[in-house]
C-alpha positions as CSV (number, residue, x, y, z in Angstrom):
1,M,108.6,75.1,-10.3
2,G,107.9,78.8,-10.3
3,R,104.5,80.1,-10.7
4,H,105.0,81.4,-14.3
5,S,106.9,78.3,-15.7
6,K,103.7,76.6,-17.0
7,K,103.1,77.0,-20.8
8,N,100.1,78.8,-21.9
9,D,97.4,76.5,-22.9
10,S,96.5,78.5,-26.0
11,N,100.0,78.3,-27.3
12,L,100.0,74.6,-26.9
13,R,96.8,74.3,-28.8
14,R,98.1,76.5,-31.7
15,N,101.3,74.4,-32.1
16,S,99.2,71.3,-32.2
17,V,97.1,72.6,-35.0
18,V,100.2,73.7,-37.1
19,A,101.8,70.3,-36.6
20,L,98.7,68.6,-37.8
21,A,98.4,70.8,-40.8
22,G,101.3,69.2,-42.4
23,L,99.5,65.9,-42.4
24,V,96.3,67.2,-43.9
25,P,95.8,68.1,-47.6
26,A,96.2,71.8,-48.4
27,G,92.6,72.3,-49.4
28,L,91.4,71.2,-46.1
29,V,93.8,73.4,-44.3
30,V,92.6,76.5,-46.2
31,G,89.0,75.7,-45.6
32,T,89.6,75.2,-42.0
33,T,91.6,78.3,-41.4
34,A,88.8,80.3,-43.1
35,S,86.3,79.2,-40.6
36,A,85.3,81.7,-38.0
37,S,85.4,79.2,-35.3
38,P,87.6,76.1,-34.6
39,S,85.0,73.5,-35.6
40,L,87.4,70.7,-36.8
41,P,86.2,67.3,-36.0
42,F,89.4,66.5,-34.3
43,T,89.2,69.4,-32.0
44,I,85.5,68.6,-31.3
45,A,86.3,65.1,-30.6
46,A,89.2,66.1,-28.4
47,E,87.1,68.5,-26.5
48,S,84.1,66.2,-26.3
49,A,85.8,63.1,-25.2
50,P,83.4,60.7,-23.7
51,I,83.1,61.0,-20.0
52,A,83.1,57.9,-18.0
53,D,79.7,57.0,-16.5
54,V,79.5,58.1,-12.9
55,P,77.1,56.1,-10.9
56,A,74.3,58.2,-9.8
57,A,74.1,59.0,-6.1
58,P,71.6,56.7,-4.5
59,Q,68.3,58.4,-4.0
60,P,66.6,58.0,-0.7
61,E,63.7,55.5,-1.0
62,A,60.4,57.2,-1.2
63,E,58.2,56.8,1.8
64,P,55.4,54.4,0.9
65,T,52.3,56.5,0.2
66,A,49.5,55.6,2.5
67,V,46.5,54.6,0.6
68,A,43.4,56.0,2.2
69,T,40.9,53.3,2.8
70,P,37.3,54.4,2.8
71,A,35.8,54.4,6.3
72,A,33.4,51.5,6.9
73,E,29.9,52.7,6.9
74,A,28.5,52.8,10.4
75,A,25.7,50.3,10.9
76,P,22.4,52.1,11.1
77,V,21.2,52.5,14.6
78,L,17.8,50.8,14.9
79,A,15.3,52.1,17.3
80,P,14.5,49.5,20.0
81,A,11.4,47.4,19.2
82,P,8.5,48.6,21.2
83,E,7.6,46.3,24.1
84,P,4.4,44.4,23.6
85,A,1.4,45.9,25.3
86,P,0.4,43.9,28.4
87,A,-2.5,41.6,27.9
88,P,-5.7,43.3,29.1
89,A,-6.9,42.0,32.4
90,P,-9.9,39.7,32.1
91,A,-13.2,41.4,32.8
92,P,-14.5,40.7,36.2
93,L,-17.1,38.0,36.4
94,P,-20.6,39.4,37.1
95,D,-21.9,38.8,40.5
96,G,-25.0,36.7,41.0
97,P,-28.2,37.5,42.8
98,L,-28.1,38.8,46.4
99,G,-24.3,39.3,46.3
100,I,-23.1,35.9,45.2
101,P,-19.4,36.5,44.2
102,G,-18.8,36.3,40.4
103,I,-16.4,33.4,40.6
104,N,-18.8,31.4,42.8
105,F,-21.7,32.3,40.5
106,A,-19.8,31.0,37.5
107,A,-19.0,27.7,39.4
108,Y,-22.7,27.1,40.3
109,Q,-23.8,27.8,36.7
110,S,-21.1,25.5,35.3
111,A,-22.2,22.7,37.6
112,E,-25.8,23.0,36.5
113,K,-24.8,22.7,32.8
114,L,-22.5,19.7,33.6
115,L,-25.3,17.9,35.5
116,A,-27.9,18.7,32.8
117,K,-25.6,16.8,30.4
118,D,-24.5,13.9,32.6
119,L,-27.8,13.4,34.7
120,P,-30.6,15.1,32.8
121,G,-33.3,13.4,34.8
122,C,-32.2,15.1,38.0
123,G,-33.2,18.6,36.9
124,I,-30.9,20.3,39.5
125,S,-30.7,24.1,39.3
126,W,-27.6,26.3,40.1
127,M,-29.8,28.0,42.8
128,Q,-30.0,24.7,44.7
129,I,-26.2,24.2,44.5
130,A,-25.7,27.8,45.5
131,G,-28.0,27.2,48.6
132,I,-25.5,24.5,49.8
133,G,-22.5,26.8,49.1
134,M,-24.1,29.7,51.1
135,V,-25.0,27.6,54.1
136,E,-21.7,25.5,54.2
137,S,-19.1,28.3,53.7
138,H,-20.8,31.6,52.8
139,H,-19.6,31.1,49.3
140,A,-16.0,30.3,50.3
141,N,-15.9,33.2,52.7
142,G,-17.1,35.7,50.2
143,G,-15.5,34.4,47.0
144,K,-11.9,34.3,48.2
145,A,-10.6,32.3,45.2
146,H,-8.5,32.6,42.2
147,D,-9.9,32.9,38.7
148,N,-9.6,29.1,38.1
149,G,-11.6,28.5,41.3
150,D,-8.9,27.5,43.7
151,V,-9.6,29.0,47.1
152,F,-7.0,31.2,48.6
153,E,-7.0,29.3,51.8
154,P,-8.3,25.7,52.3
155,V,-11.8,25.5,53.9
156,I,-11.6,22.8,56.6
157,G,-14.3,22.0,59.1
158,L,-14.1,21.0,62.7
159,P,-13.0,17.5,63.7
160,L,-15.8,15.1,63.6
161,N,-15.2,13.9,67.2
162,G,-18.8,14.0,68.5
163,S,-18.2,17.1,70.6
164,L,-21.2,18.9,69.0
165,P,-24.9,17.9,69.5
166,G,-25.9,15.4,66.9
167,Q,-22.4,15.2,65.5
168,A,-21.2,11.8,64.4
169,V,-17.8,10.5,65.4
170,I,-15.7,9.7,62.3
171,M,-12.2,8.6,62.7
172,D,-9.6,9.5,60.2
173,T,-10.0,7.7,56.8
174,D,-7.5,9.5,54.5
175,G,-4.4,9.7,56.6
176,G,-4.9,13.5,56.8
177,A,-4.4,13.8,53.0
178,L,-7.4,16.1,52.5
179,D,-8.1,17.6,55.9
180,G,-4.6,17.5,57.5
181,D,-6.1,15.5,60.5
182,T,-4.7,12.0,61.1
183,V,-7.0,11.4,64.1
184,Y,-10.5,12.4,63.0
185,D,-12.0,13.2,59.6
186,R,-13.1,16.8,58.8
187,A,-15.3,18.2,56.1
188,V,-13.3,19.9,53.4
189,G,-13.8,22.5,50.7
190,P,-16.5,25.2,50.1
191,T,-19.3,22.7,50.1
192,Q,-17.9,20.6,52.9
193,F,-17.3,16.9,51.9
194,I,-15.9,14.4,54.3
195,P,-13.0,12.5,52.7
196,T,-14.9,9.2,52.1
197,T,-17.8,11.0,50.4
198,W,-15.4,13.1,48.3
199,A,-13.6,9.9,47.2
200,Q,-17.0,8.7,45.8
201,F,-18.4,11.9,44.3
202,G,-15.5,14.2,43.6
203,A,-15.7,15.8,40.2
204,D,-13.6,17.8,37.7
205,G,-15.8,20.8,37.3
206,N,-13.5,23.0,35.3
207,G,-11.9,20.4,33.0
208,D,-8.3,21.0,34.2
209,G,-7.7,17.2,34.8
210,K,-7.7,17.6,38.6
211,I,-10.3,16.7,41.2
212,D,-9.8,19.1,44.1
213,P,-12.3,19.7,47.0
214,Q,-10.7,23.1,47.5
215,N,-11.7,24.3,44.0
216,L,-15.1,26.0,43.5
217,F,-15.9,24.4,40.2
218,D,-15.0,20.9,41.4
219,S,-16.8,21.2,44.7
220,A,-20.0,22.6,43.0
221,A,-20.0,19.8,40.5
222,A,-19.5,17.2,43.2
223,T,-22.4,18.7,45.2
224,G,-24.7,18.3,42.2
225,K,-23.6,14.7,41.7
226,Y,-24.3,13.9,45.4
227,L,-27.7,15.5,45.4
228,C,-28.7,13.8,42.1
229,D,-27.6,10.4,43.4
230,R,-30.2,7.6,43.9
231,G,-32.5,8.8,41.2
232,T,-33.3,12.2,42.8
233,N,-35.6,14.6,41.0
234,M,-34.6,18.0,42.3
235,R,-37.7,19.6,40.6
236,D,-39.9,17.8,43.1
237,I,-39.9,19.4,46.6
238,G,-40.2,16.0,48.4
239,S,-37.3,14.4,46.5
240,A,-35.2,17.5,46.8
241,T,-35.8,17.6,50.6
242,M,-34.6,14.0,51.0
243,A,-31.5,14.7,49.0
244,I,-30.6,17.8,51.0
245,H,-31.3,15.9,54.3
246,R,-29.0,13.2,53.2
247,Y,-26.3,15.9,52.7
248,N,-26.7,17.0,56.3
249,N,-28.9,15.1,58.8
250,S,-30.7,18.2,60.0
251,M,-34.1,19.6,59.1
252,A,-32.9,23.1,60.1
253,Y,-30.2,22.6,57.5
254,V,-32.7,21.6,54.9
255,A,-34.8,24.7,55.7
256,N,-31.8,27.0,55.3
257,V,-30.6,25.6,52.0
258,T,-34.2,25.6,50.6
259,A,-34.7,29.2,51.7
260,W,-31.5,30.4,50.0
261,A,-32.2,28.5,46.8
262,L,-35.7,30.2,46.6
263,A,-34.1,33.6,47.4
264,Y,-31.6,33.2,44.6
265,S,-34.4,32.3,42.2
266,T,-36.6,35.3,43.2
267,G,-33.9,37.9,44.2
268,I,-35.6,38.3,47.6
269,T,-33.5,37.8,50.7
270,P,-35.0,35.2,53.0
271,T,-36.6,36.4,56.3
272,A,-35.1,35.4,59.6
273,D,-37.9,32.9,60.4
274,A,-37.1,31.1,57.2
275,L,-33.5,30.5,58.5
276,P,-33.7,28.5,61.7
277,R,-30.5,28.0,63.6
278,I,-28.7,24.8,62.6
279,H,-27.6,22.8,65.7
């Protein structure tokens, strides 16, 4: 068709209204035509025909909203516990008269108390035990011992093989257990006991459950036991002299021990003539 062959849309609408007028009562037609605007229900309905539902375009899914979680509270940082202060070092033991080392002095005094309890009739003094300790080992070589009385290095005498004047020959009796010598016996410890004598008089002077000749407390207590044996009265000069002589069969030895015991009781160093040479 040509461009201009299509009927005008307004003419079609007018003709439709006229045609319908013949079907409508006259009163209605007059009222309708008097209206300023075409508001007939028919025309409204025709113009407002229902529109088929058009499915809505799919909307993109919303991104899930991240829910902010509260940050965990940081654990409080505790200051490190202060290290415990080191235990204070024990106070050094006071030295005894005339330079007796503190640990030896304690051992001699301990032995006196122990013997006063076990053998009160003996009456031995710590000074007499200290006299033995001085002559036998110079107080364990000047107090070289631990706080419990164990000496740093074992004190062991010469082999008793008769090589010295007046020295007895004593063959090994302990298999070298105390003196390390399996041929001859040797005196052991700060107060010099031969193994057989230690087996008889050894004592636990510090209450540690051991009996060790290389311990100052044990050896001092054993010395007291030996001197107090056989009913000795160490308060009597004659009885004390016999006990010390029994310890070492030498009167020079007795003189030295007695001189040092007196010196410790008075605080006066013995003179040279009071200390004869021990052969």
